[in-house]
C-alpha positions as CSV (number, residue, x, y, z in Angstrom):
1,M,1.6,4.0,20.8
2,L,0.6,0.9,18.9
3,N,2.9,-1.2,21.2
4,N,0.6,-0.2,24.1
5,I,-2.6,-1.2,22.5
6,N,-4.2,-4.7,22.8
7,L,-5.5,-5.0,19.2
8,N,-8.3,-7.3,20.5
9,L,-9.7,-4.2,22.3
10,L,-10.3,-2.6,18.9
11,R,-12.5,-5.6,17.8
12,S,-14.4,-5.4,21.1
13,L,-14.9,-1.6,20.7
14,H,-16.2,-2.2,17.2
15,V,-18.8,-4.7,18.3
16,L,-19.7,-2.6,21.4
17,L,-20.3,0.4,19.1
18,E,-22.4,-1.8,16.8
19,E,-24.5,-3.3,19.5
20,C,-24.5,-0.6,22.2
21,H,-25.2,-3.4,24.6
22,V,-22.8,-5.2,26.9
23,S,-24.5,-8.6,26.9
24,K,-25.1,-8.7,23.2
25,T,-21.4,-7.8,22.7
26,A,-20.3,-10.5,25.0
27,E,-22.5,-13.0,23.2
28,R,-21.0,-12.0,19.8
29,L,-17.5,-12.1,21.0
30,H,-18.0,-15.4,23.0
31,I,-16.8,-13.9,26.2
32,T,-18.4,-13.0,29.5
33,Q,-20.3,-9.7,30.2
34,S,-17.8,-8.9,33.0
35,A,-14.9,-9.3,30.4
36,V,-16.7,-6.9,28.1
37,S,-17.1,-4.4,31.0
38,R,-13.4,-4.7,31.8
39,Q,-12.5,-4.1,28.2
40,L,-14.8,-1.1,28.0
41,A,-13.1,0.4,31.1
42,Q,-9.7,-0.2,29.4
43,L,-10.9,1.4,26.2
44,R,-12.3,4.4,28.1
45,E,-8.9,5.0,29.8
46,L,-7.1,4.5,26.5
47,C,-9.3,6.9,24.6
48,G,-9.8,9.4,27.4
49,D,-13.5,9.3,26.6
50,P,-16.5,7.5,28.1
51,L,-17.3,6.1,24.6
52,L,-20.7,4.8,25.6
53,V,-22.9,6.6,28.2
54,R,-26.0,5.1,29.8
55,Q,-29.3,6.7,29.0
56,G,-32.1,4.8,30.6
57,N,-31.5,1.2,29.7
58,Q,-29.5,2.0,26.6
59,L,-25.8,2.8,25.9
60,I,-25.4,5.8,23.6
61,P,-22.1,6.4,21.8
62,T,-20.3,9.6,22.4
63,P,-19.3,11.8,19.4
64,R,-15.7,10.5,19.8
65,A,-17.0,6.9,19.7
66,L,-18.9,7.6,16.5
67,L,-15.7,8.9,14.9
68,L,-13.8,5.9,16.1
69,K,-16.5,3.6,14.7
70,E,-16.1,5.1,11.2
71,K,-12.4,4.5,11.3
72,L,-12.8,1.0,12.8
73,D,-15.3,0.0,10.1
74,D,-12.6,0.7,7.5
75,L,-9.7,-0.7,9.5
76,L,-11.4,-4.0,10.4
77,A,-12.7,-4.4,6.8
78,E,-9.1,-4.2,5.7
79,F,-8.0,-6.7,8.3
80,D,-10.7,-9.1,7.2
81,H,-9.1,-9.0,3.7
82,L,-5.5,-8.8,4.8
83,L,-4.7,-12.4,4.0
84,D,-7.2,-12.8,1.1
85,D,-5.0,-11.2,-1.5
86,K,-3.7,-13.6,-4.1
87,P,-0.1,-13.4,-5.2
88,F,0.6,-11.2,-8.1
89,E,-0.2,-12.8,-11.4
90,P,1.2,-10.8,-14.4
91,A,-1.3,-12.6,-16.7
92,D,-4.2,-11.2,-14.8
93,W,-2.8,-7.7,-14.3
94,K,-4.2,-4.8,-16.3
95,G,-2.5,-1.4,-16.0
96,E,0.1,0.9,-17.5
97,L,3.8,0.5,-17.2
98,V,5.9,3.6,-18.1
99,L,9.4,3.0,-19.3
100,A,12.1,5.6,-19.9
101,S,15.4,5.3,-21.6
102,S,17.8,6.8,-24.2
103,D,16.7,6.7,-27.8
104,Y,19.3,4.1,-28.4
105,V,17.9,1.7,-25.8
106,A,14.4,2.5,-27.1
107,Q,15.3,1.5,-30.6
108,Y,17.4,-1.6,-30.0
109,V,16.5,-3.0,-26.6
110,L,12.9,-2.0,-25.7
111,P,11.3,-3.9,-28.6
112,D,12.6,-7.2,-27.1
113,I,11.6,-6.1,-23.6
114,A,8.1,-5.2,-24.8
115,A,7.7,-8.5,-26.6
116,H,8.8,-10.4,-23.5
117,L,6.6,-8.5,-21.1
118,S,3.6,-8.8,-23.4
119,G,4.0,-12.6,-23.3
120,F,3.8,-12.5,-19.4
121,A,1.2,-9.7,-19.1
122,P,-0.9,-9.6,-22.3
123,R,-3.2,-6.9,-20.9
124,L,-0.3,-4.6,-20.0
125,D,-0.3,-1.1,-21.6
126,M,3.3,0.2,-22.1
127,A,4.2,3.8,-22.5
128,Y,7.6,5.3,-23.3
129,R,9.3,8.5,-22.3
130,L,12.7,9.7,-23.5
131,W,15.0,9.8,-20.5
132,Q,16.1,13.3,-19.4
133,P,18.9,13.8,-16.9
134,D,16.8,15.8,-14.5
135,F,14.3,12.9,-14.2
136,L,16.5,11.2,-11.6
137,D,16.0,14.1,-9.1
138,K,12.3,14.0,-9.4
139,L,11.7,10.4,-10.4
140,H,8.7,10.0,-8.0
141,E,7.0,12.9,-9.8
142,T,7.5,11.7,-13.4
143,G,5.1,8.6,-13.4
144,I,8.0,6.5,-14.7
145,H,8.1,3.0,-13.4
146,I,11.3,1.6,-15.0
147,A,14.2,3.7,-16.4
148,S,17.4,2.8,-18.1
149,S,20.3,5.3,-18.1
150,M,24.0,5.4,-17.8
151,Y,25.7,6.4,-14.5
152,S,29.2,5.8,-13.4
153,E,28.0,5.4,-9.8
154,K,24.8,3.8,-8.4
155,P,22.3,6.6,-7.9
156,Q,21.2,7.3,-4.3
157,G,17.6,7.1,-3.2
158,V,16.4,4.7,-6.0
159,S,16.5,0.9,-6.4
160,S,18.9,0.1,-9.2
161,V,20.7,-2.8,-10.8
162,K,23.5,-2.8,-13.4
163,I,22.2,-4.3,-16.6
164,G,25.3,-3.9,-18.8
165,E,28.2,-1.8,-19.8
166,D,28.8,0.4,-22.8
167,S,31.8,2.3,-24.0
168,S,32.2,5.2,-26.3
169,V,34.3,4.8,-29.4
170,C,35.4,7.1,-32.2
171,L,35.3,5.8,-35.8
172,M,36.9,7.2,-38.9
173,K,38.1,6.0,-42.3
174,A,41.5,4.3,-42.2
175,S,42.8,6.9,-44.7
176,H,41.8,9.9,-42.6
């Protein structure tokens, strides 16, 4: 349905619902009154609702229009800030990062990772969970952000990258 909507109409509807007056809306949008009237006709057809009804010399919003205005207030506020976001800066980020791995990785690898991350993101709080095989099936429910485990095949449904290889060995005394 979004392909069928002229997004400029949403801005016009928002101003119309704020002003409840065609000429004031036209003035704010820097367009003619007849253009606002045409847009209102398009909006009425699109919404299947009169949106604004004349009562004396005033335009009164319909209940549907009032609901739309609430949504438009939020939506257009988001649009206003859409391009304001700064790029991610680890040094400025404050939050928790939950890591999970085997106890071996936790003992020998995670200290270096933690030190490295702390250098980039000094306000980062790190938490650790011992990796359990059933975590993979419900990873989105565990609160884990990054996990390290051993799989012979790349797991489906998660982003993953191979970070190394390990092999099992059996050790014994030479005289055994």
